[in-house]
N, C-alpha and C positions, 0 to 999 in steps of 0.2 A: 504493500500500499504506500502511496506517495506520502512524503512527509508534508504534514498540513502547514508547518511554518514556512517551508520552502515555496509553497504555493502562493503565500502572501508576498514573498519577495519577487516571485515571477510576475504577479499582478502590478506590483510597483514599478518593475522594469518595463512592463508593457505600457503603462501609463507615461512613460518618459522615454520615448524611442529615440535612438541615436540621430541627431541632425547631421546635415551634410557638411556644414562649414567647420573648419579646424577650431576656430575660436569657440563656437557654440558647443562642439564636442569636449573641449577642455572644460568649459563651464558646467556642462552637464555632469561631468564626474565630481566636480565640486559640489553640486547641488545634491547628488545621490549620496555622497559619502561625508562631505565636509561638515554636515550638521549634527553628526553623532556627537554627544557631549563627552567631555573628559571629566573622570572622577575628581574630586577636589583634592585628593592627595597626590595627583600627578604633577611633578615639576617639569616644566619646559623651559629650555633655554636655547636660543638661536646661536649658532657659531659659524665661523668661516674655517672650513676644513680644507686647508691648503688650496684655497682659491674656489672651492665648491660650497655653495650655501647648503647649510646642514642644520640639524636640530637635535639637541639632547632631550631625552625624556627619562625620568626615573620615578620610582615609587619608594615609600620609606623602607621596604625589605630589599631593596637593590643593593647587590654587592658592588661598591664603586671600583673594584678592580676587575670587574668582568663586564663585557659588553656585547651587544648584538648589533652588528652593522647591517642596516636594512636598506634595500634598494625597491623603490615602489613600482607598481605596475602601471599600465596605460598605453601599451603597444608602442612605447618609445616616442610617443607624439602627445602624451597627455599624462595627467596625473602629477602628484607632487606631495609636499609635505602636508598640505591641508586635507587631501583626500585620504591619506593613510595614517594620520596621526593617532586617531583613537585606537586602531588596531595594533600599531607599533607599540603604543603605551601599554596595552594589554599584553602584548607578547613579551615585553620586558617584566611586567609583573609576574606572569606565569613562570619565566625563565629565572627570575630573581636576580636580573641584571639591569645595567643602564641599557639605553638604546641610542644609537647615532643613526638618524635617518638622513640620507643624502638627496638633496634636490639637483640631481644630475641634469645636465643639459639635454634638451629635447629636440628631435627632428620636427620639421624639416629644416629648422634654423641651424641646428647643429647635428649633421648626420654622423653615422658610424665613421670612426670609432670613438667620437667624443664621450659618449656615455661610459664606454670602458676606460677611457682616460681618467674621467672623474672619479670612477669607483676605485681605481687604484690609487688615485690621490687621497681619497677618503681613508682607505686602509693604511696608507702611509702616514697620514695625520695621526691615527691611533697609535701607530708604532712610536712616532716621534714624542708622543705625549705619554710614553711610558707603559702602555698596554703591551703585555706580552702575547705573542700569537696564540699560545696555548689557552689564553684567557678571553679570546675573540671568537664569536660565532658569526658567520657570514650568512645573510639571509635575503630572500627577495620573492616577490609574488608576481606571476604572470611574466611580462617582459623583464621586470626586475629579477625574477628567478633565473631566466637565461643569463641575464647581466651578471648575476652573482657567480654562476658557474663559469662564465667566461672569464670573469675577473680571477676567480681561483686558478683557472689554466694559465693565465697571464702571470700571476704571482709565482707559480710553480716554475714556469720557464725563465722567469726573471731571477730565479735563485732567492726569492724573498720568503722569509718563514711564513708557513700557511697557518690559517686559523684552525681552531681545534674541530670544527664542524661546519656543516652547511645545511641550511633549511630552505627547501624549494617548495613554494605552494602554487599550484596550478602553472607550472612553468611552460612558457612558450619557447621551445628549444630549437625549432625547425621552421626557419623563415621561408622555406619553400612550401610549407603546408602540405606535406606528402602524406601525413598520417590518415589511416583509413577512417578514424572517427571525426575528422574534419567534415566528412559527409554523412557517416551513419548516425552522428549525434547532433546534426544540425537542427532537427526538428524539436529537440528538447533543451538545447542551450539558448537562454533568452539573452545572452550577453555578447558572445563571441561567435562571429561567423566568418567564413574564408574570405568573402569579398572585402570585409572591413580590414582583415589582417593583410590581405594582398595590398591594399592601399598603404596601410601603416609600414609594411615591410619596404615597400618602394621608396617611401619618404625616408626612412631610416637608412637603407642600404645606399641610396644616391648613386646607383650603378656598381656598387660593390657586389662581389660573389656572394649569393645567399648561402652557399655552403662553406663560407669562410668560418673557421672553427670559433672565432671570436664574435661572429655574428649569429651562428647556428651551433652552439656547443654540443649538440647531437653528434656532429661529425668531428669533435675534438679528441684527441688522445686524453683520456681520463685517468690514466695510471698515477698512483702515488698521491691521490687526493685523499682528504680526510673523510670520516664517516659523514653520511648524509641522509637526511630525513626528506623524503618527497611525499608530498600530500596532494591528492587530486580527487575532484568529484566524478561520479560515474555518469553524470549528465552534462559532460563537458565536451565541446568539440576538440579540446586539448588533451583529452585522456590518453591518446595514443602518444602524445609527446612525452608525457610522464612515464608511461610504460616502457617506451623505447629508451629513454635516457637511463632509467633504472636498470635496464638489461645491459646497456653499454657500460655503465659503471661497474655492474656485477661482473661482467666479462673482463673488466680491467683490474679485477681483484680489489675493488673498492667495497668497503662495508656499506651496505644501502639498506634503509628501512622505507618500504613503500606502503603508504596508506591509502586506499581507495574508499572514499566516503559515499555510501549509496545514496542516490537521488540528488546529491549535491551539485550545484552548478558552478560556473567558473567564478573564482575569487569569493567563495561563499564565506570564508573567515571574515571579510570585511563586514558582513552583516551580524557579527557575532552578538550584538546587543538585542537583536531580534530573533536570533536563531541559535538553538541549543547546540546543535552540531557545529556551529561556528565557534561558540565557546569551547566545546570539547576539542576541537581541533587545535585550538591555541593552547589548551591545557596539555594535549599531548606533545605538541611542539616544545612547550616550556619544560616539561619533564625530560625530554631528550636533551635540550640544550643544556639544562642544569646538570644532567649526568655527564655530558662530554666536558664541560667546563670544570667539574668538581668530581674527577675520577677517584674511585675507591682504591687507595693504595694497596689494600690487601687482595684486590681482585686482579692486580697486574701480574 
C-alpha cells in the first residue's frame, strides 16, 4: 500500500509544476523547501570557505571536532543554502556533528568543473582550519551526491587525505541518463524527469564529455575510497543511478551500504518535517556517520 504521507507530498509537487525559465525554477525550489522552519537550538553562521560562500550549522549536541561537509542538489543549476538548510541542520543533529554546507557556483553561469573546484576548496578549508580527514564526512543530495563522489575521486587523485565516509542521497551520477529507471519510473517520480535532466546536464557540461569521471562519477575509478552510505527511493527515476554506482563501488572493493526506501520519491529526506520516512532516513544516515567518525577501537 502506498505511503499516505508521500501522497501529500506528491499533491504538493503537482500543485507547483516546474516552470520553463531558469530564474523561476530557482525560485520554485526556494518556495518548496526554503520555508521549512529551523528549531530554535540550531546555530547558523555564514562563512567564506576559501572563496566559496558557505554556512555552518550546529546543535547543542554537536561535537565541534567533527563535521559533515554537505553539497546541495538542484541539478547543478538551482538550489543552495536556503533550500537545504533545514535538512542539513537535521543531518548534523542526527550525526552529532557540525555541518558546513557549500553554496557552490551554479551553471550555466559557471559550468563544469566549477562546482568540483568549489567542493575541493571547501574541503581544503576544513583541513586548513584544523579538521582531521578522519573527522570529516562528505555528503550530498541528488546532483550534490554526484558532486560529493566526484570530489572524493579528485581528492584521492590529488593525494589529499580522504574523509572518513561518504553519504549520498538520491545521487545523479550518470549525466547521459542511461539508467533503465529513467523510463520505467517516469510515471511515479513527480520531481525528476529525463527531459529536465537533459537540459540541466547540457547547461552544466557546456560541451564537456558527459562520461567524464568528474561529471558522471558512475564512470570513475572508485578504488580506495572510504565507506559510503547510498540512500534512494524506489519511486525515483534515479533509482538505477544509485543501484549502479553501489555496484561499481562494491566491485572496486569499497564498503557500501545501500538503502532502498519503498515508495519514496526523489529527495524525500528534504520533506522530513512532513514525512516519517524522511526523518527515519536522516536518522539512519546519522547513525552511519556517527559510527564512521567515532570508530570503536576494540572493533579494530
